[in-house]
N, C-alpha and C positions, 0 to 999 in steps of 0.2 A: 425359576427364579426366587432370588430372596427378597424383601420387601424394603430396599435400599433407600426408601423415604424415612421408614420408621425407623430404621439403624442409627442413621444421620441424626436424626431427634435424640435416641437415647444417648447417641455420644456426645449430643451438646450439653444433654439435661446432667451425664455422667459429669462434666466440668463442671457446670450451674454447683450441682451436691459438693465436690471438693472444694468448690471458694467460700460455700456457705459452712461447713465444717471448721472452716479456719477464723469464721465469724464469730467475735467477742460474744455476741448475743447469744447466740448457739450455742457455745459452750459453755455457758451459763446456765443453759436449760437443759437437764439430763434429759428430759423424754424428747425434746425436740433430736436432740444430738442423737441420741437411740435410733430416733425413725427416720434420722437421715442417716446415721451407718448402715442400717438394712436395707435399704435402697441403693445405696453407693456398694454392696456386695452383692446388689442383686443386677446392677449395671454394669458393674468393672468386666466380669466376664466377656458378658452378650459384647459389648466396645472393644474387647482384644481381638475380639474372634474376628468383629467385622475390619479392623486395622490388618491384622493379618491377610483377610480375605482380599480386602483392598486392593494389597501389596502383590499377591498372588494375581490377580485379575489385571493388573498393571504389566507386570511381568510379562504374563501370559500374549497379552495386546500385542507388546512389544517386540516379543516372539513369531507371532504372528505376521508381522510387519517388514521382518527382514527374510522370509523362507525364500524370496528367489534369490537372496544374496548368492553369487556361487561360495564364498568364502563361510557366512555366516550360516546360512542355510541349513547346511549338513550338521552345525552344532545346533541349533535352536532344536531341529528333527527329534535328537536325543533330549533335548533337556522339557521340551513341553509335555509326553507324558506325567513324566511325575511333578510337573507342574499342575497339570489338568487333576491331579490324582488328590494331589495338597487341596486344589482348589473345591474338590467333589466332596473332601472329608469335612472340610470347614464350613462347607454350605449344609452339611450335615449336623455338622457341632451348631450352628446357630439356630436353624429350625431347631432341635432340643431346645436349646437354650430360651426360643421365644414360647414355646407349648403353654398352653395355661397353667400358672405356680399354684399349687397348693397352699391356701394361703396362711395354712399352719406349718408351711415347709421351715420356717426362720424361728419356730416357739420354743421353750425348754420342753422338756419330755418327763411325763409323770410313769414310769416303767412299774411296772405289778407283774410277780412272779409267784404262782402258785404251784406246789408240788399235787399232782394227779393220780391216777390209779400207780401202784407200788406201795405204796405202805412206807416205811423208813426209806429202802431205795429211793424211792422217787424224793421227797424229803431232801435228800442229801443231794441230787443231783438239781433240783432247785438253787440250793445252796449253790453249786455249782456253777449256772448258767448265772447267778447274780456277780460272780466272783469273774467271771467271762466277762460280762459285760462293764463291770467297775473297772476291770482291767484296759479295755478297750477305750473306755471313758478317757482314763488316764494318759491311754498314748496320744489322744486326741487333744488334750487340755481341756477337758470338760470336767466339772465341778458333779462330783456326786454326795446329796444328803438325805439317808434312809427318814422317811416320814412314818414308817411303821413296819413293826416285826413280830413276827409268832417263828419260835423256835421248837423246832422234834427234840425230842427225847435222844437221838441217838445224835446230836451235833446238824442235823440237816435244818432245813427252814420249810415251815408249813406254808408261809405267805410272807413276802416282805414289799416294800412298796417304797420306792425311792424317787427323788427330783434329780434328773440329771439335766444341767447346764450348760449352755455355750452354743457356738457360731451352727446353726444347722444341724443342731442334736436331732429334731424330731424330721427334718427330710430322710437322717440317715437311718433311723433305727425305726423309722413307722414299719417297715415290712418283720419286722419279727413277729410282730404280731401274729400266734397262733398257737397249737397245740406242737411241740417239742420231746421226741421219741429218744429214749437210749438205749442202748442195749450194752451191757458188761456183766463182768463177774459181781454179785457184791460182797463186800468186804466180812460179810456172815457166813458166804456160800461154802460150804464146806467139801461138794461136790466137783467144783468148780464151773457150777453150769451156767450159761450166760440167761440174765434174767431180761425184761423188758420193761421198763417203767418210762413214765409223760410226766410233763411239767408243763403248765399254760403260761403263755407270756404277753401280757396286755400293754400296749405302749400307748397311750393317750397323752396329747397337744396339754399345756399347762394351760391352764383357763385364766386369762385375766379378769379381773373385777370387772370391766366395762363388755366380757365376751359373755359372763352370765352374771346376772343379776340377782343377788339371794337376799328373800324380803323379810325379816325376822317373824314375820305373820307365820312365812310358809315352815321356818326350822324350827324342831325340838332338841334341846342339851339335854342331857342326861349326864350326870357327872357319878364317878365313883372309883375306890379306890383300886387302884393300877396294880397289876402282878405279873409276874414274869420276873425277865434280868433286871437289874438296879438295885440291889441291894435292899435292906429295910427301909431307908429314908424312901424308898418310891412307894414301898407298900403302905406306908402308914400315912399316906396322904391321900388328899382324895381329888388326884390328878388325872384320870385318866377322862376322856370327854367321847362321847359318843352323839353325834348330830342325823339327826332324821329331817330328809326333805318330806313335807308331808304331802304335799303333791307329787312324789313319783314314789314316793316308800324309800328310796337308796338311805343306807344309813352308814355312816364309816364310825371307827372306833378308835382312837389314838389314844396309846398311855406310854412312851417312850419316857416324855420328857418328864422330869418333877414339876415344868409348871404346867397349873390348867390352863395358862393360856396361851403357853406355844404348842402344847397338844389342840387347843382349839383351832387354833391358827393353822394346824397342818392339816387337821379332820377338813375343816373350811376348802382348802388349796384340792386336794383332794376331791372334795364333793364336786366344786366345780369343772374340775378336770372329765371327772364319771356324766354329770351334765352334759356337757359339752359334744362330751363322746358320743352320748345317747344321740342328743341332737342331731349332730353331722354322718349317724348311721341310719336315723329316721330319711336325712334329705337322700343319703345315697341311695337306701332301697326305693324312693321314690324315682329315681334315674336312674335304677339297673341296667336296665340294658346299654344306654349311654357312655355308663363309667362301670361297666361288666371287671373291667381288671381290675378295676380298686378296689371294690368293693370285695373282691376273690382276695386281692394281696391281703386286707385287715380281718378276713373272717378266722378268728379265736378258732373255730369249731373244727378248723382243717388242720389234719397233719401235714406240718410245713419242711419236718425237717427231722434227720434221723441221724442220731453221733453213736455208731460202732466202735466203742473202746479197742475189741479183740484184735480189727482188721486195723486200726487207726482213721478210720472212713468216715465224713462227712458227706451225706448227701442231701441236697435241699431239691423236696420231689416238686416245687414250681417250675422252675426253672432248667431240670433235670442235670444239675451242675454237682458232681464229684469230688472231694478234695480228700487226698490220703496224707494231710497234716490234722489229724485230730487233736493232737497232742500240743499244735503250736495255736491252734483255733480257740481251745479252752484257756490258753494264757494269755487272751486277749488277741492274739492276731486275726483282726477280721475284715480287713479289709480287700482283699482280694471276694470273697464271698460278697460282702456288703455292694462292693461297685458292682459286682457280675449281676447281683440283683436290679440295683436301681439301673443299671443299662438294660437291662433286659424289660424292667415296664416303661420307661424312656421310649424303647422299639415301638414297644405296642404302642404305648400313646401316640406317637410320629404314624406310625401305620392307619391309626382310628383317624388321627386328622387329615391324611394326606387324601383317603378316602372321602369322607365327608367334603372335605372341596374341591 
């Protein structure tokens, strides 16, 4: 049975939040408004599913009350199986919605893509992956801001770091972390042979200042002349910033902007997200047995997916999913893939939760 009392409280709280969002005092406080909007987005689907569940339960009870009626009985016997199937589906949906949420699910995401094995072909694949995610973000109404980029000689990307902002970005993209493998004929291949290359993807929740507090004594800033794309204006100014977190040794370098202050802000944003990710990884390892599936999903050393261009085939090795629409996936058509992955891990979490209870 679902926790009716808890769901009723959630429905009431949703009404309160909706009223608060119309309060002039809240409208004048962006931080409070943002918090309430996040709570509204979290509660709305729960309340909606509970409302539908209650309606179906009421209809089932009414149908069962007239089963012995000579006229209505045959009709409700035909209707009941479909209603009971709807009830079971809604109950499962509610249980998934009530699972403990990743506190980072509502956060924006720092996406890091790096070329792996395969030389220039790996760098070209890294660029293709970034374009894929950027186009997907566009279809979702998300904003993409490049924080740092290192280009390869043949037009590919050695490394690119971008901030993706929008609703529930991390909840959708967090399962993309890992090694992505490509199988295709490189443009430079004269024999028509298929080569295998890799790129690594890291998906980090954007860290707020309240998540990771950085003290000046723990930071070292190194300033240098920027290099790379941007023209003479970039190369003649000391705008490149490298920030090192002394306690951990983590270092981030940004040089895309002409402004030293902008590069410093971007470097600190990346550093905070990496420190938050390191802390989350440490916590996950401490409770690995309990959250094994979540840790596995975020393991960047694991080969998670293969992109086979000659066969137009994409395979996600974690969930055993194969799609013969790689051409569409590479243009940003990722919904079928991401929804299947999220559903898979939700089902695993639900099974684990039911086993514990």
